[in-house]
N, C-alpha and C positions, 0 to 999 in steps of 0.2 A: 475682573473675573478670570479664572482658569478653567478650562475644559478640556476633556479628553475626548477624543471622536475616533470612530472606526471609519477607516477608508482603504482604498486599494491604490496601488501605483499602476497606472496605465503605460509607463515607459516615458512620459514626459511630466505628468503631474500626479497629485494625490486626490483621488476622487473620494469624496465623503458621501455617506447616506444624506437623502433629502430631509429626514427627520433631524438628524443633527446639525445640518446646515440652517434649518429654520430657528434653532436655538441660539445661533450666532450672530452677532452684530458686527460691523466694519470696526475694526481696531481691537476686538477681542483677542485675547491671547490664548492660543491653544498648546496643549501639549501632544507631539506626536512620537510615538513609540515605533522603531522599525523593528519588525520580527522577521529576521533573516530566514530565508527558506522555510516558512511555515507552509507553504502550498506544495512544497517538494516533498513533503513526508509521506512515506508510502503506507497505505492503509492496508492492513493483513486481511486477507481473504479468510472465510471460514475454513476452507481446506487447508489453508497454511496454518491455522491456529490449532486445528486438529492433529496436523503432522507434528507440530511442535509439542503438543501436549502428550500424544501417545508415542512412546517409543516402538515403532513397528518391528525393529529387530528381535523384540523380546518374544514375538510370536513366529518367528522363522527358525526352523530346525535346518542348520546347514548339512549339506550331503556331500561336501567335499568336490563336488563336481566343478569344472570351470564354466565360464559363460558360453563358450563355444560348445562343450559337451551338452549343455542345457539346451541351446538353440537346435543343435542337432537333433536331440531326443524329441522336442516339440515338432520340427519339421517331419520326422519320421511318423508321429502319431498322426498328423494332418494329411501325410501322404497316404497312409494306409487305412483312412477312415471312410473311403470311397470305393464303390465297385466299379 
């Protein structure tokens, strides 16, 4: 008998699910496939997907100002909005 089972490596041994283990007998031959770094794959969030799909630079009109000039302009607006 050949069987493929799903399991997890806990650092010392491979742990298989209880349902798979019940189908095996002592001496049965199993096939184990090592999936390297499957748990380390990064899942893309909705915001990251949107950023990737929408080119935000298409909606920006460049003013030619530097970042410092824009920061100074915003600071002046905030300083002058209170009496």
